[in-house]
C-alpha positions in Angstrom: 115.3 -11.0 -51.8 115.3 -7.7 -52.9 118.8 -7.1 -52.8 118.9 -10.5 -55.0 116.1 -9.2 -57.3 117.8 -5.8 -57.5 121.1 -6.8 -59.0 119.4 -9.7 -61.2 117.4 -6.7 -62.5 120.7 -4.6 -63.1 122.2 -8.0 -64.8 119.4 -8.5 -67.0 118.7 -4.7 -68.1 122.4 -4.8 -68.8 122.1 -7.3 -70.7 119.3 -6.1 -72.1 120.8 -2.9 -73.5 124.0 -4.9 -74.7 122.1 -6.7 -76.8 119.7 -3.9 -78.1 122.6 -2.4 -79.2 123.4 -6.1 -81.4 120.4 -7.1 -82.3 117.0 -5.6 -84.0 113.5 -4.9 -83.0 112.3 -8.1 -85.1 114.6 -10.6 -83.2 113.3 -9.3 -79.6 109.9 -9.6 -81.6 110.3 -13.3 -82.4 111.8 -14.2 -78.5 108.9 -11.8 -77.4 106.5 -14.0 -79.5 107.6 -17.6 -78.0 108.2 -16.1 -74.3 104.4 -15.3 -74.4 103.3 -18.8 -74.5 106.5 -20.5 -73.2 105.5 -18.1 -69.9 101.6 -19.1 -69.7 102.2 -22.9 -70.6 105.3 -23.1 -68.0 103.1 -22.4 -65.2 101.2 -25.9 -65.7 104.9 -27.5 -64.7 105.0 -25.7 -61.5 102.1 -27.0 -60.8 101.9 -24.9 -57.4 104.4 -27.4 -55.8 106.3 -25.0 -53.6 103.5 -23.1 -52.4 102.0 -26.3 -50.9 105.5 -27.7 -49.9 106.3 -24.3 -47.8 102.3 -24.4 -46.5 102.3 -27.6 -45.2 103.4 -27.8 -41.3 104.1 -31.7 -40.9 106.3 -32.2 -44.0 108.4 -35.6 -44.6 110.2 -36.8 -47.3 107.4 -38.5 -49.0 106.0 -35.1 -49.5 109.3 -33.9 -50.9 109.6 -37.2 -53.3 105.9 -36.8 -54.5 106.5 -33.1 -55.1 109.5 -34.2 -57.4 107.6 -36.5 -59.0 104.6 -34.3 -59.6 107.3 -31.7 -60.8 109.2 -34.3 -63.3 105.7 -35.0 -64.9 104.2 -31.5 -65.2 107.7 -30.6 -67.0 107.2 -33.2 -69.1 103.5 -32.4 -70.5 104.2 -29.0 -70.4 107.0 -29.6 -72.8 105.3 -31.7 -74.7 102.4 -28.5 -75.2 104.8 -26.4 -76.1 106.2 -28.2 -79.3 102.5 -29.4 -79.7 102.0 -25.6 -79.6 104.7 -24.2 -81.8 102.8 -24.7 -85.3 99.5 -23.2 -84.2 101.4 -20.3 -82.4 103.3 -19.7 -85.7 100.1 -19.7 -87.7 98.5 -17.3 -85.3 100.9 -14.6 -85.2 102.1 -15.1 -89.2 105.5 -15.6 -87.7 107.3 -19.3 -89.2 110.1 -18.5 -87.2 108.2 -18.7 -84.0 107.5 -22.8 -85.0 111.6 -23.9 -84.5 111.9 -21.0 -81.5 109.3 -22.8 -79.7 110.1 -26.6 -80.1 113.8 -25.8 -78.6 112.5 -23.8 -76.0 110.6 -27.1 -75.0 113.6 -28.6 -74.1 113.8 -26.0 -71.3 110.4 -26.7 -70.0 111.4 -30.5 -69.8 114.7 -29.8 -68.1 113.1 -27.4 -65.0 111.4 -30.6 -64.2 113.8 -32.2 -62.9 115.2 -29.3 -60.4 115.8 -30.4 -57.1 112.8 -29.9 -54.9 115.3 -29.7 -51.9 115.7 -25.6 -52.9 112.3 -25.2 -51.7 113.8 -25.2 -48.0 115.4 -22.4 -48.9 112.4 -20.2 -48.1 110.6 -22.5 -45.9 113.4 -22.4 -43.1 114.1 -18.6 -43.7 117.3 -19.2 -45.7 117.2 -16.3 -47.9 120.8 -16.2 -48.5 121.0 -19.7 -50.0 118.7 -18.3 -52.2 120.6 -15.3 -52.9 123.3 -17.1 -53.8 121.9 -20.0 -55.8 120.1 -17.2 -57.8 123.2 -14.7 -58.5 125.4 -17.6 -59.5 122.9 -18.5 -62.1 122.0 -14.6 -63.2 125.8 -14.2 -64.0 126.6 -17.5 -65.7 123.1 -16.9 -68.1 123.8 -12.9 -69.2 127.6 -13.8 -70.2 126.6 -16.4 -72.0 123.6 -14.9 -73.6 125.8 -12.0 -74.6 128.4 -13.9 -76.1 126.1 -15.9 -78.0 124.2 -12.6 -79.3 127.9 -11.4 -80.6 128.7 -14.8 -82.3 125.1 -15.2 -83.6 123.7 -11.7 -84.5 120.0 -12.7 -84.3 117.2 -14.3 -82.1 118.7 -17.7 -81.9 121.1 -16.3 -79.6 118.3 -15.6 -76.7 116.6 -18.8 -77.5 119.4 -21.0 -76.5 120.7 -18.6 -73.9 117.0 -19.8 -72.1 118.0 -23.5 -72.7 121.1 -22.9 -71.2 120.3 -21.2 -68.4 117.4 -24.4 -67.7 119.8 -26.9 -67.9 122.3 -24.4 -65.7 119.2 -24.2 -62.9 119.0 -28.1 -63.0 122.8 -28.7 -62.1 123.2 -25.9 -59.6 120.1 -26.9 -57.9 121.7 -30.5 -56.6 125.0 -28.3 -56.3 123.6 -25.8 -54.0 121.5 -28.2 -51.4 122.6 -31.6 -50.3 119.0 -32.9 -50.6 118.4 -36.0 -53.1 114.8 -36.7 -53.6 113.4 -40.0 -54.3 110.5 -40.5 -56.8 107.0 -40.9 -54.9 103.4 -40.8 -55.5 102.3 -40.9 -52.2 101.1 -37.7 -51.5 100.9 -36.6 -55.5 97.3 -36.5 -54.9 97.2 -34.3 -51.5 100.0 -31.5 -53.1 97.8 -31.5 -55.9 94.3 -30.4 -54.3 95.8 -27.4 -53.1 98.0 -26.5 -55.9 95.9 -27.1 -58.6 93.7 -24.0 -57.8 97.3 -21.9 -57.7 98.2 -23.4 -61.3 94.7 -21.8 -62.4 95.2 -18.8 -61.1 98.7 -18.3 -62.0 97.6 -19.3 -65.5 95.1 -16.9 -65.4 96.9 -14.0 -64.1 100.4 -14.8 -67.0 97.6 -14.9 -69.4 96.7 -11.3 -68.0 100.3 -10.0 -68.6 100.8 -11.1 -71.7 97.0 -11.2 -73.2 98.4 -7.2 -74.5 101.3 -8.4 -75.8 99.1 -10.8 -77.4 97.1 -8.6 -79.2 99.5 -6.5 -80.1 101.6 -9.7 -82.2 98.1 -10.7 -83.8 97.3 -7.1 -84.9 100.7 -5.7 -85.8 104.3 -5.6 -87.4 106.4 -8.2 -85.6 109.0 -5.0 -85.1 106.2 -3.4 -83.2 106.0 -5.9 -80.7 109.8 -5.7 -80.4 108.9 -2.0 -79.9 106.0 -2.6 -77.2 107.9 -5.8 -75.4 110.6 -3.3 -74.7 108.7 -0.3 -72.8 106.9 -3.3 -70.9 110.2 -4.9 -69.9 111.4 -0.3 -69.3 108.2 -0.3 -67.4 108.8 -3.3 -65.1 112.3 -3.0 -63.9 111.5 -1.1 -61.0 108.9 -3.3 -59.7 110.4 -6.5 -60.7 113.4 -5.3 -58.7 111.6 -3.8 -55.6 108.3 -5.4 -54.9 107.9 -8.5 -56.8 110.9 -10.8 -54.9 109.1 -9.5 -51.3 106.3 -11.9 -52.4 108.9 -14.8 -52.3 110.3 -14.0 -48.9 106.8 -12.7 -47.7 104.7 -16.0 -48.2 106.5 -18.7 -46.0 105.9 -15.7 -43.7 102.1 -15.1 -44.3 101.5 -19.1 -44.1 103.0 -19.4 -40.9 100.5 -16.3 -39.3 97.5 -17.6 -40.9 96.2 -18.8 -38.2 96.2 -15.6 -36.3 94.0 -13.1 -38.1 95.1 -10.0 -36.4 98.7 -10.6 -36.6 98.5 -11.3 -40.4 96.4 -8.4 -40.6 99.3 -6.5 -38.9 102.0 -8.0 -40.7 100.1 -7.2 -44.4 99.3 -3.3 -43.2 103.2 -2.6 -42.2 104.1 -4.7 -45.8 101.4 -2.6 -47.7 102.3 0.6 -46.6 105.9 0.0 -48.1 104.4 -1.6 -51.0 102.5 1.8 -51.5 105.8 4.0 -51.0 107.7 1.9 -53.4 104.9 1.6 -56.2 104.2 5.0 -56.3 107.6 6.5 -56.6 108.3 3.7 -59.4 105.0 4.7 -61.4 105.6 8.4 -61.2 109.2 8.4 -61.7 109.4 5.7 -64.9 106.7 7.9 -66.4 108.1 11.2 -65.6 111.6 10.3 -67.5 110.4 7.5 -70.2 111.6 9.4 -72.9 115.0 10.4 -71.2 115.3 6.5 -70.2 114.6 5.3 -73.7 116.7 7.2 -75.8 119.6 7.8 -73.4 119.8 4.2 -73.1 118.7 2.1 -75.8 118.8 4.7 -78.8 116.9 6.4 -81.2 115.5 2.9 -83.1 113.1 2.6 -79.9 111.8 6.0 -79.8 108.2 4.3 -80.8 108.5 3.1 -77.1 108.2 6.1 -75.4 104.4 7.0 -74.8 104.0 3.1 -74.1 106.4 3.3 -70.9 104.0 6.1 -68.9 101.0 4.1 -69.1 102.5 0.6 -69.1 104.3 1.8 -65.5 101.0 3.0 -64.1 99.0 -0.7 -64.9 102.4 -2.8 -63.0 101.8 -0.1 -60.2 98.7 -1.0 -59.8 99.3 -4.8 -60.2 102.1 -4.8 -57.4 99.2 -3.0 -55.1 96.7 -6.2 -55.9 99.3 -8.7 -55.8 100.0 -8.4 -52.4 96.2 -9.1 -51.0 96.1 -11.8 -53.6 99.7 -13.8 -51.6 97.3 -13.3 -48.2 94.3 -15.0 -49.4 96.4 -17.9 -51.3 97.9 -18.2 -47.4 94.8 -18.8 -45.7 94.0 -21.4 -48.3 91.6 -18.9 -50.6 93.0 -20.2 -53.8 89.8 -20.6 -55.7 89.0 -16.9 -54.9 92.2 -16.1 -56.2 91.7 -18.0 -59.2 88.4 -16.6 -60.2 89.3 -13.0 -59.7 92.3 -13.4 -62.3 90.1 -15.2 -64.8 87.4 -12.3 -64.6 90.3 -9.8 -65.2 91.3 -12.0 -67.8 87.8 -12.1 -69.5 87.6 -8.1 -69.0 91.3 -7.4 -70.7 90.4 -9.8 -73.8 87.4 -7.7 -74.4 88.9 -4.5 -73.9 92.5 -4.6 -75.6 91.7 -5.8 -79.1 88.8 -3.3 -79.4 91.3 -0.8 -78.1 94.1 -1.7 -80.4 91.8 -1.9 -83.5 90.3 1.4 -83.2 93.6 3.4 -81.6 96.4 1.4 -82.1 99.0 -0.2 -79.5 98.7 3.5 -77.1 95.0 3.3 -77.0 95.4 -0.5 -76.0 98.1 0.6 -73.3 95.8 3.2 -72.4 93.3 0.2 -72.1 95.3 -1.8 -69.7 95.7 0.8 -67.4 92.1 1.8 -67.0 91.2 -2.0 -66.7 93.8 -2.3 -63.7 92.4 0.7 -62.3 88.8 -1.0 -62.0 89.7 -3.9 -60.9 91.4 -2.4 -57.7 88.2 -1.8 -55.9 87.0 -5.4 -56.6 90.1 -6.8 -55.4 90.0 -4.8 -52.3 86.2 -5.3 -51.8 86.9 -9.8 -51.5 90.3 -9.0 -49.8 88.6 -7.1 -46.6 86.1 -9.5 -47.0 88.5 -12.3 -45.3 91.2 -10.2 -43.4 90.2 -7.8 -40.0 90.9 -4.6 -42.0 88.9 -1.8 -43.1 88.8 0.3 -46.2 89.9 3.1 -44.4 93.1 1.6 -43.4 94.0 0.8 -46.5 94.0 4.4 -47.9 95.6 5.9 -44.7 98.8 3.9 -46.0 98.3 5.0 -49.1 97.2 8.4 -49.6 100.7 10.6 -48.8 102.4 7.9 -51.3 100.0 9.1 -54.2 99.8 12.3 -53.6 103.9 12.7 -53.1 104.2 10.5 -56.9 101.9 13.1 -58.3 103.8 16.1 -57.3 107.0 14.7 -58.3 105.8 13.4 -61.6 104.6 17.4 -62.2 107.9 19.2 -60.9 110.2 16.6 -63.1 108.2 17.5 -65.9 108.6 20.7 -65.5 112.3 20.8 -64.8 112.8 18.1 -68.2 111.3 21.2 -70.2 113.5 23.9 -68.5 116.4 22.4 -69.1 116.3 20.7 -72.3 119.2 18.8 -71.7 121.2 15.9 -73.8 118.9 12.3 -72.9 121.5 10.5 -70.8 122.5 13.8 -68.5 118.9 14.6 -68.2 118.0 11.1 -67.1 120.6 11.3 -64.3 119.6 14.8 -63.0 115.9 14.3 -63.4 115.8 11.3 -61.3 117.6 12.7 -58.5 115.4 16.0 -58.8 112.4 13.0 -58.7 114.0 11.4 -55.7 114.3 14.6 -53.9 111.2 15.7 -54.4 109.0 12.5 -53.6 110.9 12.2 -50.1 110.4 15.9 -49.2 106.6 15.9 -50.3 106.1 12.4 -48.2 107.9 13.9 -45.0 106.5 17.5 -45.2 102.7 15.7 -45.5 103.5 13.3 -42.6 104.4 16.4 -40.7 100.9 17.7 -41.7 99.0 14.8 -40.5 100.4 15.0 -37.4 103.3 12.3 -37.8 101.3 9.1 -37.9 102.3 5.6 -37.2 103.6 3.9 -40.3 105.9 3.9 -42.6 107.8 7.1 -42.5 107.9 6.5 -38.7 109.4 3.3 -38.8 112.0 4.6 -41.2 112.9 7.8 -39.5 113.4 4.9 -35.9 115.5 2.7 -38.2 117.8 5.6 -39.5 118.2 7.0 -35.6 119.4 4.0 -34.3 121.6 3.1 -37.4 123.3 6.8 -36.8 123.8 7.0 -33.3 
């Protein structure tokens, strides 16, 4: 799953780099408006159906047929909502072009509802190689088509039509990759919806959390400013989208099977959390340290306004990565209502803080506000998580303190080196990335030795390395 997301992120980021050279910030701004709205409404179409089927231990054809029926119904509802919301969105953002964009993208929501429900078995049965092949084939074709449309059209419609094409491709390929042929049924719809409805609420709140900052920017700033902010957020998310977030699709089936064994589940979570902390700290402090070189070297001078935003947005995403894994465990345990309420609380807090920060200090102040709200939410989420899982705060701190200290040391060293070298952006990026990796790994090892080589991620990694090379 991680390999899949890495390849997809590299592919998508490569497409973004090409598109950034062809299209203007204004084009990305228009598409960003549409994506914010579409991302929230489309969560209704997903309906938590996947989670319900994965968590179900005694599953029948009627479950699959009912899940497919619910998916189609929700897809139609979603498409209608997107189409109806289009004029209002255009009015709110003062961007008339967004209306047609959303009306076209409504077709995407309807199409996705007809996806073969059988592909859920890739995750339920731990056939991750099939999930890998399905998504990789889809991503390659979508990327090539979007780039081709960008060269042909030279405006934002390339992004729009590419997205609709990807939805149609997903549906066709889902039946090609899995032999199951669902039959429309309503027998288990109520049972599936009783579990998944709170997942929908939680997902809607989480999606709103992920886009509320862009909504605020779109309302208080010009479309081109939103384009800069959207690009900064994309750069800040890249490492997490390629390393941590794909773990969730692979981990949920495992957590669901261990839900009846609390001690086993807690042990598994702690092992995963240690790795998540390492990746989150390395990515957060690493991207923040090379933000200037990353933007100027890969995207060009016209995106320089995104540079001061990247560190704050990256740190906020790193905190979100630490929060999401506990939420996944709570969902596997059936505490979907608690997850939903926590997400709603965070959304309310962001909705209060971000507009004030944006009006008073601009988009950079808003990015800083996003980081501090995320930081405030972390202990709140941890408190509720520890009430339902047999772990202690000390156990969580023990697996996070070394990655955190290593990230801070890496950030300081890389910034010092950047000031001393003063190299061209692209060359500096590769040099600083290499130095940062060495410093982070070296500091982690040093701290681990100083603490007496405790059992954890470091010892597991060294054990694996010893087995591999001997």
